[in-house]
N, C-alpha and C positions, 0 to 999 in steps of 0.2 A: 120706133116703138113696134112697127109692124114685125120686124124680125123677131124681137123678144116674143111677141105673141105666137108667131109662127113655131118658134122652137117649143114654147109650152104645149101649143096643140099637137105637135109631132109626138111629144112625151104621153100626153093625154090620149091620143088615139093609139098609142102602142106602136107607132111606126118607128120609133127610136126607143130602145130600152133605157131606162134610167136606173143606174146602180147606186147603191149607198156608199158614199165615200169611205166610211167606217169599215166596209167590206174588204178593203185593201191594206195590206202592211208592207213592211220592209221598204218604205219609199225612199229610192235613191235618185239624187239629181242625174239626169243624162245630159241635158244641154237646155239652151234658152233661144228663143227666136223673138221677132219683133212683136208678135201678138201674146206671148207667154212662155211657159217653161215646159219641159217634158221630163218626165220622171219614170223610173222603172218600179214597178210595184208587183207584189204577190197578191193574188185573190186569196182572201183568208181560208176559204174552203178547199183549195187546192194548191199544188206547188207550181202551177202555171205562172209564168211571168207576162206581164202586160206593160205597155207604155201608155201612160196618161198625158195628155196634152192639155196644159191649162191656158185658159183665155181669160183676159180682163173682162169684167162685166160692164162694158160700155157699149153704146149703140153701134159704132163703126165696127168694133171688134165682133160683136154678135152677128152683125150683117156678114161678116167673112166666114163666121162659124156655120151660119145657114147656108151659106153658098158652098162651103166645103161638104157639108152633109148632103146637099143636093147632087153635088158632082158624084159622091161616093155612091149613093143610091142608084145613079143613072149607070154606073159601071158594075156595081154589086161585087163581083168577084173576077179579079184578074190578076195573074201571077206576078205582075210588076207594081202592084198597088197593095198597101197595107190595109187590112180590112178593119172597119170600124165595128166593134161589137155593141156599142152603146155610148152614153154618156154619164157622168157622175157631177155632183155639186158640192163643193166645199161649203163650210159653214159661212165663209167670208163672201159668199155669192159669186164664186168662180165657176165656170162651166169647164 
């Protein structure tokens, strides 16, 4: 439960940007992994493409999500690492 609280606190403290899931359109599957799926989307207000990586909302997976977010924050910007802009939450409680 600690990792869920940490994730929620990072959002509240605005250290991670939370986007509305409904702000994305043209959702197209790209692939799937052991923790969830990856889809290609357009942000409704622009023509920019983004990849959304979904995770199951269980404690083990959320621990992995928090760990991945921590790693990305420690590197921030690197030419070989895809940048995280923020997270979104589906109505079915997936991040």
